[in-house]
One Martini backbone bead per residue (centre of mass of N, CA, C, O) as a GRO file, in nm:
protein
  347
    1UNK     BB    1  -0.788   0.322   0.705
    2UNK     BB    2  -0.870   0.024   0.605
    3UNK     BB    3  -1.002  -0.304   0.726
    4UNK     BB    4  -0.928  -0.652   0.664
    5UNK     BB    5  -1.038  -0.988   0.644
    6UNK     BB    6  -0.860  -1.305   0.601
    7UNK     BB    7  -0.913  -1.608   0.394
    8UNK     BB    8  -0.786  -1.909   0.223
    9UNK     BB    9  -0.893  -2.204   0.325
   10UNK     BB   10  -0.736  -2.383   0.488
   11UNK     BB   11  -0.721  -2.757   0.602
   12UNK     BB   12  -0.533  -2.818   0.842
   13UNK     BB   13  -0.382  -2.976   1.080
   14UNK     BB   14  -0.310  -2.998   1.388
   15UNK     BB   15   0.019  -2.994   1.498
   16UNK     BB   16  -0.041  -3.177   1.767
   17UNK     BB   17  -0.312  -3.372   1.695
   18UNK     BB   18  -0.416  -3.396   1.375
   19UNK     BB   19  -0.664  -3.240   1.369
   20UNK     BB   20  -0.961  -3.167   1.171
   21UNK     BB   21  -1.178  -3.018   0.990
   22UNK     BB   22  -1.445  -3.027   0.832
   23UNK     BB   23  -1.573  -2.884   0.563
   24UNK     BB   24  -1.824  -2.786   0.708
   25UNK     BB   25  -1.679  -2.648   0.947
   26UNK     BB   26  -1.501  -2.457   0.781
   27UNK     BB   27  -1.726  -2.304   0.633
   28UNK     BB   28  -1.874  -2.208   0.889
   29UNK     BB   29  -1.634  -2.047   0.992
   30UNK     BB   30  -1.625  -1.844   0.757
   31UNK     BB   31  -1.901  -1.725   0.811
   32UNK     BB   32  -1.849  -1.642   1.109
   33UNK     BB   33  -1.612  -1.450   1.044
   34UNK     BB   34  -1.778  -1.248   0.884
   35UNK     BB   35  -1.972  -1.170   1.111
   36UNK     BB   36  -1.746  -1.079   1.306
   37UNK     BB   37  -1.625  -0.856   1.133
   38UNK     BB   38  -1.869  -0.671   1.153
   39UNK     BB   39  -1.897  -0.658   1.463
   40UNK     BB   40  -1.583  -0.534   1.482
   41UNK     BB   41  -1.545  -0.322   1.217
   42UNK     BB   42  -1.482  -0.421   0.958
   43UNK     BB   43  -1.474  -0.344   0.613
   44UNK     BB   44  -1.367  -0.638   0.522
   45UNK     BB   45  -1.396  -0.956   0.330
   46UNK     BB   46  -1.158  -1.223   0.242
   47UNK     BB   47  -1.144  -1.476  -0.016
   48UNK     BB   48  -1.006  -1.743  -0.150
   49UNK     BB   49  -0.836  -1.924  -0.436
   50UNK     BB   50  -0.809  -2.276  -0.493
   51UNK     BB   51  -0.646  -2.583  -0.624
   52UNK     BB   52  -0.565  -2.910  -0.562
   53UNK     BB   53  -0.599  -2.880  -0.232
   54UNK     BB   54  -0.608  -2.787   0.119
   55UNK     BB   55  -0.748  -2.568  -0.026
   56UNK     BB   56  -1.095  -2.581  -0.005
   57UNK     BB   57  -1.123  -2.291  -0.137
   58UNK     BB   58  -1.251  -2.267  -0.471
   59UNK     BB   59  -1.541  -2.102  -0.403
   60UNK     BB   60  -1.621  -1.791  -0.277
   61UNK     BB   61  -1.916  -1.698  -0.349
   62UNK     BB   62  -2.097  -1.872  -0.158
   63UNK     BB   63  -1.974  -1.758   0.104
   64UNK     BB   64  -2.034  -1.460   0.050
   65UNK     BB   65  -2.341  -1.500   0.037
   66UNK     BB   66  -2.370  -1.600   0.329
   67UNK     BB   67  -2.252  -1.343   0.458
   68UNK     BB   68  -2.460  -1.144   0.344
   69UNK     BB   69  -2.698  -1.263   0.532
   70UNK     BB   70  -2.518  -1.161   0.811
   71UNK     BB   71  -2.499  -0.871   0.674
   72UNK     BB   72  -2.480  -0.495   0.589
   73UNK     BB   73  -2.165  -0.351   0.544
   74UNK     BB   74  -1.975  -0.553   0.444
   75UNK     BB   75  -1.724  -0.613   0.248
   76UNK     BB   76  -1.715  -0.843  -0.043
   77UNK     BB   77  -1.426  -1.047  -0.101
   78UNK     BB   78  -1.148  -1.130  -0.244
   79UNK     BB   79  -0.814  -1.227  -0.229
   80UNK     BB   80  -0.857  -1.415  -0.490
   81UNK     BB   81  -0.903  -1.426  -0.844
   82UNK     BB   82  -0.847  -1.661  -1.102
   83UNK     BB   83  -0.886  -1.536  -1.401
   84UNK     BB   84  -0.760  -1.746  -1.612
   85UNK     BB   85  -0.969  -1.990  -1.501
   86UNK     BB   86  -1.201  -1.799  -1.623
   87UNK     BB   87  -1.494  -1.693  -1.733
   88UNK     BB   88  -1.594  -1.370  -1.753
   89UNK     BB   89  -1.896  -1.417  -1.769
   90UNK     BB   90  -1.924  -1.581  -1.506
   91UNK     BB   91  -1.800  -1.372  -1.322
   92UNK     BB   92  -2.007  -1.151  -1.376
   93UNK     BB   93  -2.246  -1.313  -1.264
   94UNK     BB   94  -2.147  -1.396  -0.979
   95UNK     BB   95  -2.067  -1.105  -0.866
   96UNK     BB   96  -2.341  -0.975  -0.925
   97UNK     BB   97  -2.500  -1.154  -0.734
   98UNK     BB   98  -2.357  -1.061  -0.475
   99UNK     BB   99  -2.421  -0.762  -0.514
  100UNK     BB  100  -2.728  -0.787  -0.504
  101UNK     BB  101  -2.765  -0.946  -0.240
  102UNK     BB  102  -2.587  -0.713  -0.070
  103UNK     BB  103  -2.637  -0.417  -0.191
  104UNK     BB  104  -2.336  -0.337  -0.296
  105UNK     BB  105  -2.048  -0.524  -0.171
  106UNK     BB  106  -1.872  -0.611  -0.403
  107UNK     BB  107  -1.548  -0.761  -0.468
  108UNK     BB  108  -1.229  -0.787  -0.663
  109UNK     BB  109  -0.935  -0.999  -0.668
  110UNK     BB  110  -0.693  -1.025  -0.901
  111UNK     BB  111  -0.513  -1.318  -1.042
  112UNK     BB  112  -0.269  -1.578  -1.145
  113UNK     BB  113  -0.100  -1.706  -0.956
  114UNK     BB  114   0.179  -1.957  -0.851
  115UNK     BB  115   0.085  -2.237  -0.999
  116UNK     BB  116   0.176  -2.405  -1.274
  117UNK     BB  117   0.006  -2.673  -1.254
  118UNK     BB  118  -0.275  -2.546  -1.292
  119UNK     BB  119  -0.251  -2.488  -1.595
  120UNK     BB  120  -0.237  -2.780  -1.683
  121UNK     BB  121  -0.515  -2.870  -1.564
  122UNK     BB  122  -0.661  -2.634  -1.753
  123UNK     BB  123  -0.515  -2.616  -2.037
  124UNK     BB  124  -0.278  -2.396  -1.999
  125UNK     BB  125  -0.065  -2.116  -2.062
  126UNK     BB  126   0.133  -1.965  -1.838
  127UNK     BB  127   0.284  -1.758  -2.030
  128UNK     BB  128  -0.027  -1.618  -2.080
  129UNK     BB  129  -0.149  -1.500  -1.809
  130UNK     BB  130  -0.135  -1.192  -1.849
  131UNK     BB  131  -0.328  -1.187  -2.093
  132UNK     BB  132  -0.569  -1.316  -1.953
  133UNK     BB  133  -0.609  -1.105  -1.737
  134UNK     BB  134  -0.649  -0.855  -1.917
  135UNK     BB  135  -0.894  -0.965  -2.070
  136UNK     BB  136  -1.077  -1.006  -1.824
  137UNK     BB  137  -1.093  -0.716  -1.722
  138UNK     BB  138  -1.208  -0.591  -1.978
  139UNK     BB  139  -1.466  -0.770  -1.997
  140UNK     BB  140  -1.590  -0.717  -1.726
  141UNK     BB  141  -1.636  -0.416  -1.762
  142UNK     BB  142  -1.821  -0.438  -2.008
  143UNK     BB  143  -2.041  -0.625  -1.887
  144UNK     BB  144  -2.108  -0.411  -1.646
  145UNK     BB  145  -2.147  -0.130  -1.843
  146UNK     BB  146  -2.287  -0.280  -2.084
  147UNK     BB  147  -2.575  -0.380  -2.234
  148UNK     BB  148  -2.416  -0.441  -2.515
  149UNK     BB  149  -2.192  -0.705  -2.624
  150UNK     BB  150  -1.921  -0.684  -2.856
  151UNK     BB  151  -1.670  -0.948  -2.882
  152UNK     BB  152  -1.305  -1.013  -2.905
  153UNK     BB  153  -1.052  -1.272  -2.846
  154UNK     BB  154  -0.808  -1.522  -2.733
  155UNK     BB  155  -0.972  -1.704  -2.473
  156UNK     BB  156  -1.261  -1.673  -2.609
  157UNK     BB  157  -1.540  -1.656  -2.742
  158UNK     BB  158  -1.733  -1.467  -2.899
  159UNK     BB  159  -1.947  -1.178  -2.879
  160UNK     BB  160  -2.310  -1.117  -2.949
  161UNK     BB  161  -2.514  -0.912  -2.814
  162UNK     BB  162  -2.457  -0.903  -2.488
  163UNK     BB  163  -2.639  -0.963  -2.172
  164UNK     BB  164  -2.589  -0.956  -1.839
  165UNK     BB  165  -2.714  -1.153  -1.559
  166UNK     BB  166  -2.705  -0.956  -1.337
  167UNK     BB  167  -2.697  -0.636  -1.251
  168UNK     BB  168  -2.512  -0.436  -1.091
  169UNK     BB  169  -2.531  -0.203  -0.840
  170UNK     BB  170  -2.270  -0.089  -0.890
  171UNK     BB  171  -2.119   0.226  -0.987
  172UNK     BB  172  -2.010   0.106  -1.267
  173UNK     BB  173  -1.868  -0.118  -1.073
  174UNK     BB  174  -1.716  -0.343  -0.925
  175UNK     BB  175  -1.432  -0.369  -0.784
  176UNK     BB  176  -1.092  -0.406  -0.933
  177UNK     BB  177  -0.834  -0.580  -0.823
  178UNK     BB  178  -0.469  -0.637  -0.796
  179UNK     BB  179  -0.219  -0.841  -0.769
  180UNK     BB  180   0.115  -0.729  -0.630
  181UNK     BB  181   0.465  -0.884  -0.652
  182UNK     BB  182   0.578  -0.691  -0.885
  183UNK     BB  183   0.672  -0.465  -1.111
  184UNK     BB  184   0.501  -0.587  -1.341
  185UNK     BB  185   0.226  -0.596  -1.182
  186UNK     BB  186   0.215  -0.298  -1.128
  187UNK     BB  187   0.214  -0.202  -1.424
  188UNK     BB  188  -0.042  -0.356  -1.500
  189UNK     BB  189  -0.235  -0.208  -1.307
  190UNK     BB  190  -0.195   0.066  -1.431
  191UNK     BB  191  -0.282  -0.003  -1.723
  192UNK     BB  192  -0.576  -0.112  -1.594
  193UNK     BB  193  -0.676   0.071  -1.359
  194UNK     BB  194  -0.588  -0.070  -1.073
  195UNK     BB  195  -0.590  -0.166  -0.779
  196UNK     BB  196  -0.381  -0.291  -0.503
  197UNK     BB  197  -0.227  -0.602  -0.378
  198UNK     BB  198   0.015  -0.675  -0.122
  199UNK     BB  199   0.186  -0.975  -0.057
  200UNK     BB  200   0.408  -1.059   0.191
  201UNK     BB  201   0.450  -1.365   0.139
  202UNK     BB  202   0.579  -1.302  -0.154
  203UNK     BB  203   0.780  -1.028  -0.103
  204UNK     BB  204   0.823  -0.955   0.181
  205UNK     BB  205   0.939  -0.687   0.383
  206UNK     BB  206   1.098  -0.471   0.178
  207UNK     BB  207   0.915  -0.428  -0.091
  208UNK     BB  208   0.654  -0.247  -0.058
  209UNK     BB  209   0.759   0.046  -0.081
  210UNK     BB  210   0.855   0.020  -0.381
  211UNK     BB  211   0.581  -0.067  -0.501
  212UNK     BB  212   0.420   0.179  -0.413
  213UNK     BB  213   0.589   0.393  -0.554
  214UNK     BB  214   0.556   0.283  -0.840
  215UNK     BB  215   0.251   0.300  -0.852
  216UNK     BB  216   0.206   0.604  -0.790
  217UNK     BB  217   0.379   0.709  -1.022
  218UNK     BB  218   0.232   0.562  -1.252
  219UNK     BB  219  -0.047   0.682  -1.194
  220UNK     BB  220   0.029   0.976  -1.238
  221UNK     BB  221   0.140   0.949  -1.531
  222UNK     BB  222  -0.140   0.830  -1.646
  223UNK     BB  223  -0.388   1.013  -1.528
  224UNK     BB  224  -0.543   0.908  -1.306
  225UNK     BB  225  -0.752   0.883  -1.062
  226UNK     BB  226  -0.646   0.947  -0.747
  227UNK     BB  227  -0.883   0.794  -0.586
  228UNK     BB  228  -0.838   0.499  -0.739
  229UNK     BB  229  -0.530   0.447  -0.623
  230UNK     BB  230  -0.527   0.185  -0.443
  231UNK     BB  231  -0.375   0.037  -0.139
  232UNK     BB  232  -0.283  -0.292  -0.033
  233UNK     BB  233  -0.201  -0.486   0.268
  234UNK     BB  234  -0.096  -0.827   0.310
  235UNK     BB  235  -0.103  -0.995   0.634
  236UNK     BB  236   0.017  -1.176   0.877
  237UNK     BB  237  -0.149  -1.244   1.206
  238UNK     BB  238  -0.076  -1.228   1.571
  239UNK     BB  239  -0.252  -1.190   1.886
  240UNK     BB  240  -0.166  -1.191   2.202
  241UNK     BB  241  -0.236  -1.201   2.556
  242UNK     BB  242   0.067  -1.146   2.608
  243UNK     BB  243   0.359  -1.192   2.519
  244UNK     BB  244   0.562  -1.228   2.256
  245UNK     BB  245   0.688  -1.496   2.335
  246UNK     BB  246   0.415  -1.640   2.377
  247UNK     BB  247   0.301  -1.595   2.093
  248UNK     BB  248   0.525  -1.742   1.938
  249UNK     BB  249   0.506  -2.016   2.078
  250UNK     BB  250   0.212  -2.071   1.994
  251UNK     BB  251   0.215  -1.997   1.666
  252UNK     BB  252   0.450  -2.137   1.518
  253UNK     BB  253   0.330  -2.420   1.443
  254UNK     BB  254   0.112  -2.305   1.252
  255UNK     BB  255   0.288  -2.128   1.061
  256UNK     BB  256   0.493  -2.347   0.981
  257UNK     BB  257   0.299  -2.547   0.861
  258UNK     BB  258   0.188  -2.360   0.645
  259UNK     BB  259   0.454  -2.273   0.498
  260UNK     BB  260   0.559  -2.554   0.438
  261UNK     BB  261   0.319  -2.644   0.267
  262UNK     BB  262   0.325  -2.427   0.051
  263UNK     BB  263   0.622  -2.476  -0.048
  264UNK     BB  264   0.620  -2.802  -0.077
  265UNK     BB  265   0.328  -2.913  -0.158
  266UNK     BB  266   0.236  -2.679  -0.357
  267UNK     BB  267   0.519  -2.556  -0.490
  268UNK     BB  268   0.783  -2.764  -0.463
  269UNK     BB  269   0.984  -2.691  -0.261
  270UNK     BB  270   1.312  -2.677  -0.112
  271UNK     BB  271   1.412  -2.669   0.200
  272UNK     BB  272   1.429  -2.422   0.399
  273UNK     BB  273   1.308  -2.170   0.541
  274UNK     BB  274   1.301  -1.861   0.520
  275UNK     BB  275   1.406  -1.629   0.742
  276UNK     BB  276   1.132  -1.451   0.738
  277UNK     BB  277   0.961  -1.702   0.843
  278UNK     BB  278   1.126  -1.756   1.127
  279UNK     BB  279   1.118  -1.438   1.253
  280UNK     BB  280   0.933  -1.424   1.486
  281UNK     BB  281   0.895  -1.114   1.658
  282UNK     BB  282   1.031  -0.947   1.425
  283UNK     BB  283   1.104  -0.710   1.181
  284UNK     BB  284   1.189  -0.954   0.966
  285UNK     BB  285   0.917  -1.066   0.948
  286UNK     BB  286   0.656  -1.163   0.757
  287UNK     BB  287   0.506  -1.165   1.019
  288UNK     BB  288   0.275  -1.063   1.270
  289UNK     BB  289   0.392  -1.109   1.616
  290UNK     BB  290   0.232  -1.054   1.943
  291UNK     BB  291   0.167  -0.828   2.132
  292UNK     BB  292  -0.022  -0.565   2.130
  293UNK     BB  293   0.207  -0.350   2.128
  294UNK     BB  294   0.392  -0.488   1.910
  295UNK     BB  295   0.186  -0.493   1.681
  296UNK     BB  296   0.145  -0.195   1.661
  297UNK     BB  297   0.440  -0.117   1.602
  298UNK     BB  298   0.482  -0.295   1.350
  299UNK     BB  299   0.251  -0.188   1.172
  300UNK     BB  300   0.330   0.106   1.174
  301UNK     BB  301   0.606   0.072   1.043
  302UNK     BB  302   0.512  -0.065   0.776
  303UNK     BB  303   0.316   0.157   0.683
  304UNK     BB  304   0.508   0.403   0.689
  305UNK     BB  305   0.712   0.285   0.479
  306UNK     BB  306   0.489   0.328   0.237
  307UNK     BB  307   0.316   0.603   0.310
  308UNK     BB  308   0.065   0.444   0.311
  309UNK     BB  309  -0.253   0.285   0.328
  310UNK     BB  310  -0.592   0.200   0.245
  311UNK     BB  311  -0.546  -0.122   0.306
  312UNK     BB  312  -0.570  -0.365   0.563
  313UNK     BB  313  -0.479  -0.715   0.548
  314UNK     BB  314  -0.572  -0.983   0.767
  315UNK     BB  315  -0.425  -1.303   0.850
  316UNK     BB  316  -0.539  -1.565   1.117
  317UNK     BB  317  -0.637  -1.898   1.027
  318UNK     BB  318  -0.392  -2.071   0.985
  319UNK     BB  319  -0.264  -2.402   1.036
  320UNK     BB  320  -0.505  -2.515   1.236
  321UNK     BB  321  -0.641  -2.303   1.387
  322UNK     BB  322  -0.862  -2.280   1.606
  323UNK     BB  323  -1.152  -2.115   1.627
  324UNK     BB  324  -1.119  -1.991   1.912
  325UNK     BB  325  -0.837  -1.864   1.850
  326UNK     BB  326  -0.920  -1.698   1.611
  327UNK     BB  327  -1.139  -1.523   1.748
  328UNK     BB  328  -0.948  -1.406   1.963
  329UNK     BB  329  -0.737  -1.260   1.776
  330UNK     BB  330  -0.940  -1.091   1.619
  331UNK     BB  331  -1.054  -0.940   1.865
  332UNK     BB  332  -0.792  -0.814   1.966
  333UNK     BB  333  -0.732  -0.657   1.714
  334UNK     BB  334  -1.001  -0.484   1.705
  335UNK     BB  335  -0.998  -0.379   2.023
  336UNK     BB  336  -0.665  -0.319   2.076
  337UNK     BB  337  -0.513  -0.241   1.808
  338UNK     BB  338  -0.676  -0.062   1.604
  339UNK     BB  339  -0.737   0.202   1.760
  340UNK     BB  340  -0.437   0.279   1.802
  341UNK     BB  341  -0.339   0.265   1.511
  342UNK     BB  342  -0.533   0.475   1.394
  343UNK     BB  343  -0.445   0.707   1.576
  344UNK     BB  344  -0.148   0.717   1.490
  345UNK     BB  345  -0.193   0.751   1.181
  346UNK     BB  346  -0.374   1.008   1.208
  347UNK     BB  347  -0.122   1.177   1.351
   0.00000   0.00000   0.00000
């Protein structure tokens, strides 16, 4: 099992002091997190993309390029690229640039996003977002694998004998994953022959095993290459230095601030947080939070429930958590949790 570090790039104020990082400080923190991820032995680093909110990370490729200059082996990926909001030609150019700069380490996780208002701001019909995504994946692959592309589709002007530059280093092309939070999105990923990322913040605690089973069975029936059908699980995580109760007490204000903001300010939902958002430190919680030993046990249980995943993606810096605390929990995860977890799963 490979392990990746995730940041979606929110820039919320500290829940106790109200202080927040400047955009410059937050972006430099994201670059430093990428360098730390390689130093600690993470396989990959994933950055999100959002628009029109305090997710200030709207363009992950420049940050990934900066991380590329401070690393040599780390895979450089998005946590999601909102494919419907972009011209696939420009995506092909931008991610091929990161691939060339990094010596062949770029990856892309595609998704439709969850905020209907964004489609209105981009002048798009959200009801056709699945078609937009499928068209984008198809065109990306062609642009990266064919020297000259003649193409026509529904959502951008036709192409006539086009070659994009630079050409990616990876062959046949940088990997394209798809976010999968429903049976329909799982089936779409199978149809497009893409590996998947399951975000637990979207699907809850109990859904991943069923989604993984559906994906693997669909992949088998489709006759795709068994080695290419990879599954990633994306989860929020905090590893405390003491007991689980102490970890929950410390982290709850940051995680609650973040989840409340996502649901109410970004998504426009009303009412209390769902129970699995509130149940930190328990098996029912959306996030994994606790002592080193309890985090190991919780992650092992969740991964075994799916039958095993190929990539575990952990997100640890949300909700205004100060950089020093973020670096500390990431380091504890990598040095104290991960070796034991890998050993248990390997056995």
